[in-house]
C-alpha positions as CSV (number, residue, x, y, z in Angstrom):
1,M,-0.6,-38.3,-9.8
2,G,2.2,-40.8,-9.3
3,I,5.3,-40.4,-7.1
4,K,8.1,-42.9,-7.6
5,G,10.0,-44.4,-4.7
6,P,7.6,-45.7,-3.5
7,K,5.5,-45.1,-6.5
8,R,2.1,-43.6,-5.7
9,R,-1.1,-43.1,-7.7
10,H,-3.8,-40.9,-6.1
11,S,-7.4,-41.8,-6.7
12,G,-10.3,-39.4,-6.7
13,Q,-11.0,-40.4,-3.1
14,A,-7.5,-39.6,-2.0
15,L,-7.7,-36.3,-3.8
16,L,-10.9,-35.6,-1.9
17,L,-9.3,-36.4,1.4
18,A,-6.3,-34.2,0.7
19,L,-8.4,-31.2,-0.2
20,A,-10.7,-31.6,2.7
21,L,-7.8,-31.8,5.1
22,A,-6.2,-28.8,3.5
23,A,-9.3,-26.7,3.7
24,A,-9.9,-27.6,7.3
25,W,-6.3,-27.0,8.4
26,S,-5.8,-24.1,10.9
27,P,-4.6,-20.9,9.2
28,A,-2.0,-20.6,12.0
29,H,-0.1,-23.5,10.3
30,A,1.4,-23.6,6.8
31,F,-0.1,-26.4,4.8
32,K,0.5,-27.9,1.4
33,L,-2.6,-28.3,-0.7
34,F,-3.0,-31.9,-1.8
35,G,0.3,-32.7,-0.2
36,M,1.1,-35.1,2.7
37,K,2.0,-32.8,5.6
38,F,-1.3,-33.1,7.4
39,F,-0.2,-35.3,10.3
40,E,3.4,-34.2,10.8
41,K,4.3,-31.9,13.7
42,P,4.9,-28.3,12.8
43,N,8.4,-27.5,11.7
44,Q,9.3,-31.2,11.6
45,E,10.6,-30.7,8.1
46,Q,12.8,-27.9,9.1
47,K,14.1,-29.9,12.0
48,N,15.0,-32.7,9.6
49,E,16.8,-30.4,7.3
50,D,18.7,-28.8,10.2
51,T,20.2,-32.1,11.3
52,I,23.8,-31.6,12.1
53,G,26.2,-33.3,9.7
54,E,29.2,-32.8,7.5
55,P,28.4,-30.5,4.6
56,V,27.5,-32.5,1.5
57,E,28.0,-31.0,-2.0
58,Y,25.5,-32.0,-4.7
59,S,24.5,-31.3,-8.3
60,V,20.9,-31.4,-9.5
61,D,19.2,-31.8,-12.9
62,L,15.5,-31.2,-13.3
63,D,13.9,-32.8,-16.4
64,V,10.3,-32.0,-17.4
65,S,8.4,-34.0,-20.0
66,E,6.4,-32.2,-22.6
67,A,3.4,-30.4,-21.1
68,T,0.6,-29.0,-23.2
69,G,-2.1,-26.6,-22.2
70,L,-5.9,-26.7,-22.8
71,D,-5.3,-25.0,-26.2
72,G,-2.8,-27.7,-27.2
73,K,0.2,-25.3,-27.1
74,S,3.4,-26.2,-25.2
75,E,3.6,-25.0,-21.6
76,T,6.8,-27.0,-20.8
77,K,8.9,-23.9,-20.1
78,D,6.4,-22.4,-17.8
79,V,5.8,-25.6,-15.9
80,K,9.6,-26.2,-15.5
81,K,10.0,-22.6,-14.3
82,A,7.3,-23.1,-11.6
83,L,8.8,-26.5,-10.5
84,E,12.3,-24.9,-10.2
85,A,10.8,-22.2,-8.1
86,A,9.2,-24.7,-5.8
87,S,12.1,-27.2,-5.5
88,G,14.2,-26.7,-2.4
89,L,17.0,-28.8,-4.0
90,W,17.0,-26.5,-7.1
91,K,16.9,-23.3,-5.2
92,D,19.7,-24.3,-2.8
93,K,21.8,-26.1,-5.5
94,D,24.8,-23.7,-4.9
95,K,24.8,-24.4,-1.1
96,P,26.1,-27.7,0.5
97,A,23.4,-29.7,2.3
98,S,23.7,-30.3,6.1
99,G,24.8,-33.9,6.0
100,V,23.4,-36.8,4.0
101,S,20.3,-37.0,6.2
102,G,19.7,-33.2,5.6
103,L,20.1,-33.7,1.9
104,L,17.6,-36.6,1.8
105,A,15.1,-34.7,4.0
106,K,15.3,-31.8,1.5
107,A,14.7,-34.2,-1.4
108,R,11.8,-35.9,0.3
109,S,10.1,-32.6,1.0
110,D,10.5,-31.8,-2.7
111,Y,8.0,-34.6,-3.5
112,R,5.3,-32.6,-1.8
113,R,6.5,-29.2,-3.1
114,L,6.5,-30.4,-6.7
115,L,3.2,-32.2,-6.3
116,D,1.5,-29.1,-4.9
117,T,2.9,-27.1,-7.8
118,L,1.4,-29.5,-10.4
119,Y,-1.9,-29.4,-8.6
120,G,-1.8,-25.7,-8.5
121,Q,-1.6,-25.8,-12.3
122,G,-4.5,-28.2,-12.6
123,R,-2.4,-31.3,-13.4
124,Y,-3.5,-34.3,-11.4
125,G,-2.3,-37.2,-13.5
126,G,1.5,-36.9,-13.6
127,S,4.4,-38.5,-11.8
128,I,7.5,-37.4,-10.0
129,S,10.9,-39.2,-9.5
130,I,13.8,-37.9,-7.4
131,K,17.0,-40.0,-7.5
132,A,20.3,-39.7,-5.6
133,D,23.1,-41.4,-7.4
134,G,20.5,-43.3,-9.5
135,R,18.5,-44.6,-6.5
136,E,15.0,-43.3,-5.7
137,V,15.2,-41.1,-2.7
138,G,12.0,-42.4,-1.2
139,G,13.6,-45.8,-0.6
140,L,16.9,-44.6,0.9
141,P,17.6,-44.8,4.6
142,P,18.8,-41.5,6.4
143,D,22.3,-42.9,6.8
144,A,22.7,-44.0,3.1
145,E,26.2,-43.9,1.7
146,L,26.3,-41.5,-1.3
147,S,29.1,-40.3,-3.6
148,Q,30.7,-36.9,-3.2
149,P,29.3,-34.7,-4.7
150,V,25.9,-36.4,-4.8
151,K,24.3,-36.5,-8.2
152,I,20.5,-35.6,-7.9
153,S,18.2,-36.1,-10.8
154,I,14.6,-34.9,-10.8
155,S,12.2,-36.2,-13.5
156,V,8.6,-34.9,-13.7
157,D,5.9,-35.9,-16.1
158,P,3.3,-33.2,-15.6
159,G,0.5,-35.1,-17.2
160,P,-2.5,-33.5,-18.9
161,P,-4.3,-30.4,-17.5
162,F,-7.7,-31.1,-15.8
163,V,-10.8,-29.0,-16.2
164,F,-13.7,-28.6,-13.9
165,G,-16.6,-30.9,-14.7
166,K,-19.4,-30.3,-12.2
167,T,-19.0,-27.4,-9.7
168,D,-21.6,-26.6,-7.0
169,I,-21.8,-24.5,-3.8
170,L,-24.6,-25.7,-1.5
171,N,-26.3,-23.2,0.8
172,Q,-24.6,-20.3,-0.8
173,A,-25.1,-16.8,0.7
174,P,-28.0,-14.9,-0.9
175,P,-27.3,-11.8,-3.0
176,P,-26.4,-8.9,-0.6
177,V,-28.8,-6.0,0.0
178,E,-26.0,-3.5,0.5
179,R,-23.4,-2.9,-2.2
180,K,-20.5,-2.8,0.4
181,D,-21.3,-6.4,1.3
182,K,-20.8,-7.7,-2.3
183,V,-18.1,-10.4,-2.6
184,P,-16.9,-11.8,-6.0
185,L,-18.7,-14.9,-7.0
186,P,-16.6,-18.1,-7.1
187,Q,-17.9,-18.9,-10.6
188,D,-16.5,-15.5,-11.7
189,Q,-13.1,-16.5,-10.4
190,G,-12.8,-19.7,-12.4
191,F,-14.8,-22.1,-10.3
192,V,-17.0,-23.1,-13.2
193,S,-17.4,-26.1,-15.6
194,G,-14.8,-26.1,-18.4
195,Q,-12.2,-23.9,-16.6
196,L,-8.8,-25.1,-15.7
197,A,-9.2,-27.0,-12.3
198,R,-6.4,-25.4,-10.3
199,S,-6.3,-26.4,-6.7
200,G,-6.0,-22.7,-5.7
201,T,-9.3,-22.0,-7.5
202,I,-11.0,-24.5,-5.2
203,L,-9.5,-22.9,-2.1
204,K,-10.5,-19.5,-3.4
205,A,-14.0,-20.7,-3.9
206,D,-14.0,-21.9,-0.2
207,A,-12.8,-18.5,0.9
208,L,-15.2,-16.4,-1.2
209,A,-18.2,-18.5,-0.2
210,T,-17.3,-18.1,3.5
211,E,-16.6,-14.4,3.1
212,A,-20.0,-13.9,1.4
213,W,-21.8,-15.1,4.6
214,R,-19.5,-13.1,6.9
215,Q,-20.2,-9.9,5.0
216,Q,-23.9,-10.4,5.8
217,G,-23.3,-10.8,9.5
218,Y,-22.4,-14.4,10.0
219,P,-18.9,-14.5,11.5
220,K,-18.9,-18.3,12.2
221,A,-19.6,-19.3,8.6
222,K,-17.5,-22.2,7.4
223,V,-17.2,-25.0,4.9
224,A,-19.3,-27.9,6.3
225,T,-18.3,-30.5,3.7
226,Q,-16.4,-30.6,0.6
227,R,-16.3,-33.3,-2.1
228,V,-13.7,-33.2,-4.8
229,V,-13.2,-36.1,-7.3
230,A,-10.7,-36.3,-10.1
231,A,-11.6,-38.5,-13.0
232,H,-8.3,-39.4,-14.8
233,R,-10.1,-41.0,-17.8
234,T,-11.8,-37.7,-18.7
235,S,-9.3,-35.4,-17.1
236,T,-12.0,-33.6,-15.2
237,V,-12.5,-32.6,-11.5
238,D,-15.9,-32.5,-9.9
239,A,-16.1,-30.2,-6.8
240,T,-19.0,-29.7,-4.4
241,I,-18.8,-27.3,-1.5
242,A,-21.4,-27.2,1.2
243,M,-21.6,-24.1,3.5
244,E,-22.7,-23.8,7.1
245,P,-23.3,-20.1,7.9
246,G,-23.9,-20.5,11.6
247,R,-25.9,-17.8,13.5
248,K,-26.2,-14.1,12.7
249,A,-24.2,-12.0,15.2
250,Y,-24.2,-8.5,16.6
251,Y,-21.3,-6.8,18.4
252,G,-21.1,-7.6,22.1
253,P,-18.9,-5.7,24.6
254,V,-15.3,-4.9,23.5
255,T,-12.6,-5.9,26.1
256,V,-9.3,-4.2,25.7
257,K,-6.0,-5.9,26.7
258,G,-2.4,-4.7,26.6
259,T,-2.8,-1.0,27.5
260,D,-0.3,0.6,29.7
261,R,-0.7,4.4,29.6
262,M,-3.8,4.5,27.3
263,D,-7.3,4.5,28.8
264,P,-8.9,1.2,27.9
265,A,-12.4,2.6,27.8
266,F,-11.3,5.2,25.3
267,V,-9.6,2.6,23.2
268,A,-12.8,0.5,23.1
269,W,-14.8,3.6,22.1
270,M,-12.3,4.5,19.4
271,A,-12.7,1.0,17.9
272,G,-16.2,2.2,16.8
273,L,-18.0,-1.2,17.3
274,P,-21.1,-0.2,19.2
275,Q,-22.8,-3.0,21.1
276,G,-25.9,-4.4,19.2
277,Q,-24.7,-3.3,15.8
278,E,-24.7,-6.1,13.1
279,Y,-21.3,-7.7,12.7
280,D,-19.4,-6.7,9.5
281,P,-15.7,-7.7,8.9
282,D,-15.3,-4.3,7.2
283,D,-15.9,-2.7,10.5
284,I,-13.0,-4.6,12.0
285,D,-10.7,-3.5,9.2
286,R,-11.7,0.1,9.7
287,A,-11.3,-0.2,13.5
288,N,-7.7,-1.5,13.1
289,K,-6.8,1.3,10.7
290,R,-8.3,3.9,13.0
291,L,-6.4,2.6,16.0
292,M,-3.1,2.5,14.1
293,R,-3.7,6.1,12.9
294,L,-3.5,7.2,16.6
295,G,0.2,6.6,16.4
296,V,0.4,5.2,19.9
297,F,0.1,1.5,19.1
298,R,2.8,-0.8,17.6
299,S,0.1,-3.3,16.8
300,S,-3.6,-4.0,17.3
301,R,-5.8,-7.0,16.6
302,F,-9.3,-8.2,17.3
303,E,-10.3,-11.7,18.5
304,E,-13.9,-12.8,18.1
305,A,-15.5,-14.9,20.9
306,D,-15.7,-18.6,20.1
307,V,-19.4,-18.7,20.9
308,I,-22.2,-16.3,20.0
309,D,-24.4,-15.5,23.1
310,P,-28.0,-16.7,23.1
311,D,-29.2,-13.1,22.5
312,G,-27.0,-12.9,19.3
313,L,-24.2,-10.8,20.8
314,M,-20.6,-11.8,20.1
315,P,-18.1,-10.3,22.6
316,M,-14.8,-9.0,21.1
317,S,-11.3,-8.8,22.5
318,L,-8.9,-6.1,21.4
319,I,-5.3,-6.8,22.0
320,V,-2.9,-3.8,21.6
321,Q,0.8,-3.1,22.1
322,E,1.8,0.5,22.9
323,R,4.7,2.4,21.4
324,P,7.3,4.4,23.4
325,L,5.9,7.8,24.5
326,H,8.4,10.0,22.6
327,R,9.6,10.1,19.1
328,F,12.3,12.3,17.5
329,G,13.0,12.7,13.8
330,V,15.3,14.6,11.4
331,G,15.1,15.1,7.6
332,A,16.8,16.8,4.7
333,D,16.2,17.8,1.1
334,Y,18.2,19.4,-1.6
335,S,17.9,20.8,-5.1
336,T,20.3,22.9,-7.1
337,V,17.7,25.7,-7.3
338,D,16.3,25.8,-3.7
339,G,19.5,24.7,-1.9
340,A,19.5,22.4,1.1
341,G,17.0,22.3,3.9
342,F,16.9,20.5,7.2
343,Q,14.0,19.6,9.4
344,T,13.6,18.1,12.9
345,Y,10.7,17.4,15.2
346,W,10.0,16.0,18.7
347,L,6.7,14.2,19.4
348,H,4.9,13.2,22.6
349,R,2.4,10.5,21.6
350,N,0.1,10.3,24.6
351,L,-0.3,13.2,26.9
352,F,-3.4,12.3,29.0
353,G,-4.3,8.7,28.1
354,H,-6.4,9.6,25.1
355,A,-3.7,9.5,22.4
356,E,-3.3,13.3,22.6
357,S,-0.1,14.3,20.8
358,L,2.2,17.4,21.1
359,K,4.6,18.0,18.2
360,L,7.4,20.5,18.2
361,E,9.0,21.1,14.8
362,A,11.7,23.3,13.3
363,K,13.1,23.9,9.8
364,V,15.9,25.9,8.3
365,A,16.4,26.0,4.5
366,G,18.2,27.9,1.7
367,F,21.7,26.6,2.4
368,G,23.9,26.6,-0.7
369,N,22.4,29.7,-2.2
370,T,23.6,31.7,0.8
371,I,25.2,31.2,4.3
372,D,24.0,34.6,5.6
373,P,21.5,33.8,8.4
374,A,19.4,36.8,7.4
375,D,18.8,35.2,4.0
376,L,17.8,31.8,5.2
377,T,14.2,30.5,5.6
378,Y,13.1,29.4,9.1
379,R,10.1,27.7,10.5
380,A,9.2,26.7,14.1
381,G,5.9,25.6,15.5
382,V,3.9,23.5,17.9
383,T,0.9,21.4,17.1
384,F,-1.6,19.7,19.5
385,T,-3.9,17.0,18.3
386,R,-6.7,15.3,20.3
387,P,-8.3,12.4,18.4
388,G,-11.8,11.0,19.0
389,V,-13.6,14.3,19.4
390,F,-17.4,13.9,18.8
391,T,-16.8,10.8,16.8
392,P,-13.9,8.2,16.6
393,D,-12.9,9.6,13.2
394,T,-12.8,13.3,14.2
395,D,-9.6,15.0,15.5
396,F,-9.2,18.3,17.1
397,V,-6.1,20.2,16.0
398,A,-4.6,23.5,17.3
399,S,-1.3,24.9,16.2
400,V,0.9,28.0,16.2
401,I,3.5,28.3,13.4
402,G,6.2,31.0,13.1
403,D,7.8,31.6,9.7
404,R,10.5,33.6,8.0
405,E,10.5,32.8,4.3
406,V,13.0,34.4,1.9
407,L,12.2,34.2,-1.8
408,D,13.5,36.1,-4.7
409,I,10.3,38.2,-4.9
410,Y,9.5,38.8,-1.2
411,T,10.6,38.1,2.4
412,R,7.8,37.1,4.7
413,T,7.7,37.1,8.5
414,S,4.5,35.8,10.0
415,V,2.8,34.0,12.9
416,T,-0.2,31.8,11.9
417,G,-2.6,30.2,14.3
418,L,-5.0,27.4,13.4
419,I,-7.7,25.6,15.4
420,G,-10.4,23.2,14.1
421,F,-11.1,19.7,13.1
422,N,-10.0,16.9,10.7
423,R,-12.6,14.3,9.8
424,I,-12.2,10.9,8.1
425,F,-15.5,9.9,6.4
426,S,-14.2,6.7,4.7
427,D,-11.0,5.1,3.5
428,E,-11.0,7.5,0.6
429,L,-12.8,10.6,1.8
430,S,-11.6,13.1,4.4
431,G,-12.3,16.7,5.3
432,K,-11.1,19.6,7.4
433,L,-12.5,22.8,8.8
434,F,-10.3,25.3,10.6
435,L,-10.4,28.9,11.9
436,T,-7.1,30.3,10.9
437,G,-5.2,33.6,10.7
438,G,-2.5,35.9,12.1
439,P,-0.2,38.8,11.4
440,S,2.4,38.9,8.6
441,R,5.0,41.4,7.3
442,F,6.3,41.4,3.8
443,D,9.3,43.1,2.2
444,D,9.1,43.3,-1.6
445,D,9.1,45.7,-4.5
446,F,6.1,47.4,-3.0
447,G,8.0,48.2,0.2
448,T,7.3,46.9,3.7
449,R,3.6,46.0,4.3
450,D,1.7,44.6,7.2
451,F,-1.3,42.3,7.0
452,L,-3.7,40.8,9.5
453,D,-6.2,38.3,8.3
454,V,-8.7,35.9,9.9
455,G,-10.7,33.3,8.0
456,V,-12.2,29.9,7.8
457,L,-10.5,27.2,5.8
458,G,-12.4,24.2,4.6
459,G,-11.4,21.3,2.4
460,L,-12.3,17.8,1.1
461,T,-9.9,15.2,-0.2
462,Y,-10.8,12.0,-2.1
463,D,-7.9,9.6,-2.4
464,A,-8.5,6.5,-4.5
465,R,-4.9,5.7,-5.3
466,D,-3.6,2.2,-4.9
467,N,-0.4,3.4,-3.2
468,K,0.3,6.8,-1.7
469,T,4.0,7.0,-2.5
470,D,4.1,5.1,-5.8
471,P,0.6,5.0,-7.3
472,T,0.0,2.9,-10.4
473,S,-3.7,3.3,-10.7
474,G,-6.6,5.4,-9.3
475,Y,-7.0,9.1,-8.8
476,Y,-6.7,11.9,-6.2
477,L,-8.9,14.9,-5.8
478,D,-8.4,17.8,-3.4
479,G,-10.4,21.0,-3.0
480,I,-9.9,24.0,-0.6
481,V,-12.0,27.0,0.0
482,H,-10.6,29.8,2.2
483,P,-12.8,32.9,2.8
484,F,-11.0,35.4,5.0
485,Y,-11.0,39.1,6.0
486,E,-7.9,41.3,5.9
487,F,-8.2,44.0,8.6
488,N,-5.4,46.5,7.7
489,Y,-6.8,47.1,4.2
490,G,-10.4,46.2,5.1
491,N,-10.9,43.7,2.4
492,P,-12.9,40.5,2.3
493,A,-11.6,37.7,0.0
494,V,-12.0,34.1,-1.0
495,R,-9.1,31.9,-2.0
496,M,-10.0,28.6,-3.9
497,V,-7.7,25.8,-5.0
498,A,-8.6,22.5,-6.7
499,E,-6.2,19.7,-7.7
500,G,-6.7,16.4,-9.4
501,R,-4.2,13.6,-10.2
502,A,-4.8,10.4,-12.2
503,Y,-2.7,7.3,-12.8
504,Y,-3.0,4.5,-15.4
505,G,-0.7,1.5,-15.4
506,F,-0.1,-0.7,-18.4
507,G,0.1,-4.4,-18.4
508,E,-0.6,-7.0,-15.7
509,D,2.3,-5.9,-13.5
510,K,1.8,-2.2,-14.3
511,R,5.5,-1.6,-14.9
512,I,4.7,1.4,-17.1
513,V,2.5,4.1,-15.6
514,L,1.1,7.3,-17.2
515,A,0.5,9.9,-14.5
516,G,-1.1,13.3,-14.8
517,R,-1.7,16.3,-12.5
518,L,-3.9,19.5,-12.9
519,K,-4.1,22.3,-10.3
520,L,-6.3,25.3,-10.5
521,G,-6.5,28.3,-8.2
522,S,-8.4,31.6,-8.0
523,I,-8.6,34.6,-5.5
524,V,-11.7,36.7,-5.6
525,G,-11.7,40.1,-3.8
526,P,-8.9,42.7,-3.4
527,S,-6.3,43.8,-5.9
528,I,-2.8,42.3,-6.0
529,A,-1.4,45.3,-4.2
530,E,-3.8,44.9,-1.3
531,T,-3.5,41.1,-0.9
532,A,-0.8,39.5,1.2
533,P,1.8,38.0,-1.2
534,D,1.5,34.5,0.5
535,K,-2.2,34.4,-0.4
536,L,-1.4,35.1,-4.0
537,F,-0.4,32.3,-6.4
538,L,3.2,31.6,-7.5
539,A,4.6,28.6,-9.3
540,G,8.0,27.0,-9.9
541,G,10.2,24.5,-8.2
542,G,9.9,20.9,-7.1
543,G,6.3,19.8,-6.8
544,S,5.2,22.6,-9.1
545,V,7.0,23.4,-12.4
546,R,10.4,21.8,-12.3
547,G,13.3,23.5,-13.9
548,Y,12.4,27.0,-12.6
549,A,13.4,28.8,-9.4
550,Y,11.2,28.1,-6.4
551,R,8.0,30.2,-6.6
552,N,9.5,32.4,-9.2
553,I,6.8,32.1,-11.8
554,G,4.3,35.0,-11.3
555,V,2.8,38.1,-12.9
556,N,5.2,40.3,-14.8
557,G,4.7,43.9,-13.8
558,P,6.3,47.3,-14.8
559,G,10.0,47.5,-14.6
560,G,10.5,43.7,-14.5
561,I,8.8,43.4,-11.2
562,V,7.4,39.9,-10.6
563,T,4.5,39.4,-8.1
564,G,2.1,36.7,-7.2
565,G,-1.2,36.4,-9.1
566,R,-4.9,35.9,-8.5
567,S,-5.2,32.8,-10.7
568,L,-3.2,29.7,-11.2
569,I,-2.9,26.8,-13.7
570,E,-0.4,24.0,-13.2
571,A,-0.2,20.8,-15.2
572,S,2.2,17.9,-15.2
573,A,2.5,14.6,-17.1
574,E,4.9,11.8,-16.4
575,L,5.7,8.5,-18.1
576,R,7.1,6.1,-15.5
577,A,8.8,2.8,-16.4
578,R,10.0,0.2,-14.0
579,I,13.2,-1.2,-15.7
580,T,14.0,-3.7,-12.9
581,D,12.5,-4.6,-9.6
582,S,14.5,-1.8,-8.0
583,I,15.3,0.7,-10.7
584,G,12.9,2.9,-12.7
585,A,13.1,5.8,-15.2
586,V,10.8,8.8,-15.7
587,G,10.2,11.4,-18.4
588,F,8.1,14.4,-17.5
589,V,6.7,17.7,-18.7
590,D,5.5,20.5,-16.3
591,A,3.7,23.7,-17.2
592,G,2.5,26.6,-15.1
593,Y,0.6,29.9,-15.6
594,V,0.0,32.7,-13.1
595,G,-2.5,35.4,-14.0
596,A,-3.3,38.9,-12.7
597,D,-7.1,38.4,-12.7
598,S,-9.3,36.0,-10.8
599,I,-10.1,34.3,-14.1
600,P,-7.1,33.7,-16.4
601,D,-7.0,35.9,-19.5
602,F,-3.7,34.2,-20.6
603,S,-1.9,37.5,-21.1
604,Q,1.0,36.0,-19.2
605,Q,3.3,33.4,-20.7
606,F,3.0,29.7,-19.9
607,R,6.2,28.4,-18.4
608,V,7.2,24.9,-19.4
609,G,9.8,22.6,-18.0
610,V,10.9,19.2,-19.3
611,G,13.1,16.6,-17.8
612,A,13.9,13.0,-16.8
613,G,14.8,11.1,-13.7
614,L,15.7,7.8,-12.1
615,R,13.8,6.0,-9.3
616,Y,15.3,3.6,-6.8
617,Y,12.5,1.6,-5.2
618,T,12.7,1.1,-1.4
619,G,10.3,-0.2,1.2
620,L,9.4,3.4,2.1
621,G,8.8,4.4,-1.5
622,P,10.9,5.3,-4.5
623,L,14.0,7.4,-4.0
624,R,13.6,10.2,-6.6
625,A,16.3,11.9,-8.6
626,D,15.2,14.3,-11.4
627,V,16.9,16.8,-13.7
628,A,14.8,19.4,-15.4
629,F,15.3,22.1,-18.0
630,P,13.2,25.3,-18.3
631,L,12.0,26.0,-21.9
632,N,11.1,29.6,-21.1
633,R,14.0,30.6,-19.0
634,R,14.3,34.1,-17.7
635,K,16.4,36.0,-15.1
636,G,16.6,34.1,-11.9
637,D,15.9,30.7,-13.4
638,P,18.6,28.1,-13.7
639,S,19.7,26.5,-17.0
640,L,19.0,23.1,-15.4
641,A,17.9,21.9,-12.0
642,F,18.3,18.7,-10.0
643,Y,15.8,17.4,-7.4
644,I,16.2,14.6,-4.9
645,G,13.4,13.3,-2.7
646,L,11.4,10.3,-1.4
647,G,8.3,9.3,-3.2
648,Q,7.1,10.2,-6.7
649,A,6.8,13.9,-7.6
650,F,3.0,13.6,-7.4
């Protein structure tokens, strides 16, 4: 690779030196692969560019010679686009530079940026020229006199693409015994003879070879030596990486730093790194996620000891930063069918030093449809959570919730108690087991009825989505079984619900996503008349069948009476398209069925809603705005409905 002013031509030995220095550079510093920033002080470039001076206007042209790929096709446009993205001069062309010295410093740093970009595309035989007023920037003094505005011209000859000749990894990790320790092979990621010799591929091979040893219990694994030689005559790159795994390690004692109100011994136990267990970087990732789930830490990180003890133990340091004790939040939602709702909560994060939380919450909804307090929906409750019961991944939960829910088909007043456990088995699988129940009163077409039930609620959730609020791939499965006994009518019953969601994204960027949802439910036991209406199934509204009134799809009885049913089928399909980086569009179809029997006999009508919506993508997830039309509209259903929320509908 040549750089004019002064003109430079890198030999294979210089290429080897640059790559070796880049691979050895501390990850705490930004480095430029194959560049020349290895002996400068950190931030020196920024200091140069920030030199105080009179603003200097400049224009810049970037000319790229013809560049062909390995297949002989032109890649000039792609190369030029990458160079423009890398060039500080080009990106800041609409801003004046900070004095002549600042402009020249920016131009000199562009030599490295452009060179790194070419190396990143496997081009090691080109040349770069950057001129100011026709003079090569590399030969100008910092106080050079230049015209106003300064005319900058950048000329790049990318040269031919290089391919790997010989590639080798010495002392590579053996194949793992456990599947979870498997790491992609460098040769499967392009580090193989005949493939385009991108500089990033070599660095990735370093990282994968190192991680393969770490996954098998060798935390101090590193690249011992690296030999990289570019042959310009044949346009090939030979690369040899030699690994030094170091000693196998086992967890030593965990020392906790940074706690204020938290018990450090409890924090160490919650990390879940028992002394004497074989080191695994996946354990560290899980420990960090577990600690952040506690909700009491702003940050947490592990530091491994520099030296492994003679007995193979490696001490660990855990550094945490605690959040404030209290948190307060408010929220709101609105649809033209359900009206407006408002929620608030107050949270105490750490009651007794073991991340125990106490949450008080309240909700009022139904505004817009009515302003009569007697016709609004209310909810108030208190929840206590104690993490780390029995295992670091098991939480004890107890709550009492009071509800008054006003729907078109019934009004419910109830108090529900819950006590039991949540358990996280893996990043994807979680479960729950609770004792739950309480009294409830219903006013509906059957009159006023009282119920008292107690039961056990158990469930499992498997969540393999790539993103919780805006998934583009993966699937989600949830199943709940709730056997209970109702004392006023003396009936045992079992309520079962299963739901599955799947997502498939098209294209490399997955800008188009096909999403589907299916939900099934069944109640086995008493008749509809002797089952509490909130245990029966209803459909309709946001999150169910859009376009219909909230929970207004049920079983049609005599005289036009609508009740909940003993079986449920819901299905949704969405086609999501990301139009720009911040705007998206969605088309959807929802369908729902509620049957009178535990097994659907399809004597009731399927209700179908169709619609479309817009999405505005934010850091918290997409802001959703949907409009839906009911195709089987009946009394009580709107002609169209609007929904606004945060996150995709499912």
